[in-house]
C-alpha positions in Angstrom: 83.9 113.8 90.5 83.6 117.6 89.7 82.3 118.2 86.4 84.4 120.6 83.8 80.6 120.9 82.4 78.8 122.5 85.4 78.3 126.2 85.8 81.2 128.4 86.3 82.3 128.1 89.7 84.8 125.8 91.8 83.4 122.7 90.6 83.6 123.4 86.6 87.5 124.7 87.7 88.3 121.5 89.7 86.6 119.4 86.9 88.8 121.0 84.4 92.1 120.6 86.4 91.1 117.0 86.8 90.3 116.5 83.1 93.9 118.4 82.7 95.5 115.9 85.3 94.3 112.5 84.0 95.6 114.4 80.1 99.1 114.1 81.8 98.3 111.0 83.3 98.0 109.6 80.1 100.9 111.4 78.7 102.8 110.1 81.5 103.7 113.3 82.4 103.3 112.9 86.1 105.7 112.2 88.7 105.3 108.8 90.5 103.7 110.5 93.3 101.5 113.0 91.8 99.8 109.6 89.9 99.5 107.6 93.1 97.8 110.4 94.4 95.3 110.9 91.1 94.5 107.4 91.2 93.5 107.4 94.9 91.0 110.0 93.9 89.7 108.5 91.5 89.4 105.3 92.9 87.1 107.1 95.6 85.0 108.6 92.9 81.4 106.9 93.0 81.1 103.7 91.1 85.0 102.8 92.1 83.9 100.8 95.3 84.0 96.5 96.2 85.2 94.1 94.6 86.2 95.6 91.4 88.2 98.3 93.3 90.0 96.0 95.4 91.3 94.3 92.3 92.6 97.6 90.7 94.2 98.2 93.7 95.9 94.7 93.8 97.0 95.5 90.5 98.3 99.1 90.9 100.4 97.2 93.7 101.5 94.2 91.8 102.3 96.6 88.9 104.3 99.3 91.3 106.4 96.2 92.4 107.0 95.0 88.8 108.6 97.8 87.0 105.1 99.1 85.8 104.9 95.8 83.7 100.7 94.6 83.1 100.3 90.7 84.7 100.2 87.9 82.2 97.7 85.7 81.7 100.0 83.1 80.8 102.1 83.6 83.9 102.4 80.5 86.3 99.5 80.4 88.6 99.4 82.6 91.0 98.8 86.6 91.8 100.7 87.9 88.0 97.5 85.0 86.5 94.8 85.8 88.5 95.6 89.6 87.7 96.2 89.2 84.0 92.9 87.0 83.3 91.2 90.1 85.7 92.7 92.9 83.5 92.0 90.8 80.2 88.4 90.3 81.3 87.7 94.1 82.5 89.1 94.9 78.9 86.9 92.6 77.3 83.8 94.3 79.1 84.9 98.3 78.3 84.8 96.8 74.7 81.6 95.4 75.5 80.3 99.0 77.1 79.9 97.0 80.5 81.8 99.2 82.7 80.4 102.5 84.0 82.5 105.7 83.0 84.2 105.9 85.9 85.4 102.6 85.6 86.4 102.9 82.2 88.5 105.9 83.3 90.3 104.0 85.8 91.1 101.1 84.0 92.7 103.3 81.1 94.7 105.3 83.8 95.8 101.9 84.5 96.7 100.5 81.4 98.4 104.3 80.8 100.7 103.6 83.2 102.2 100.4 81.9 105.6 99.9 81.0 105.9 100.2 76.8 101.8 101.5 76.8 102.5 104.7 75.0 103.0 106.3 71.4 100.3 105.2 69.2 98.6 103.3 71.6 98.2 105.9 74.1 97.4 108.7 70.9 94.5 106.1 70.2 93.5 106.1 74.3 93.8 110.0 73.8 91.3 110.0 70.7 89.3 107.1 71.8 88.2 110.1 75.3 88.3 112.7 73.2 85.4 110.8 70.9 83.8 109.5 74.1 83.4 113.2 75.3 81.6 114.3 72.0 79.7 111.7 72.3 77.8 111.8 75.4 80.5 109.7 77.1 79.6 106.7 74.7 82.1 104.0 73.5 81.9 103.6 70.1 80.2 100.8 68.1 82.3 98.2 66.6 79.7 98.0 63.7 79.7 101.5 63.3 81.9 102.6 60.1 
């Protein structure tokens, strides 16, 4: 992905544009087609491939079919339940800093599209991303004060 901290030029301009689009997506200010295209761009970024990407695609498809609702791990056995457990595991990995930066960003994008995940939750996501930007893309420690 282009970096907003690159030398002045195309990469830097594209990096800032991408950052702005991701912010708009988190604030639910992109229309459905724009969001889908942005997610496709992010999905092609390095670090998002293989089984993990296939699960993300399955999750996005399931959410599209279910009014942007997140799947429940307590649902009847089937796709929703499998995706609900997978999503829970990815959130756990994110808290344990076991996802790479691109995976974390993509996961946050998915969560930001979910119905009802806005307001205070969205403000926390924005605060987290801002903190990470100021701290070399590191996740905060649970033990820090």
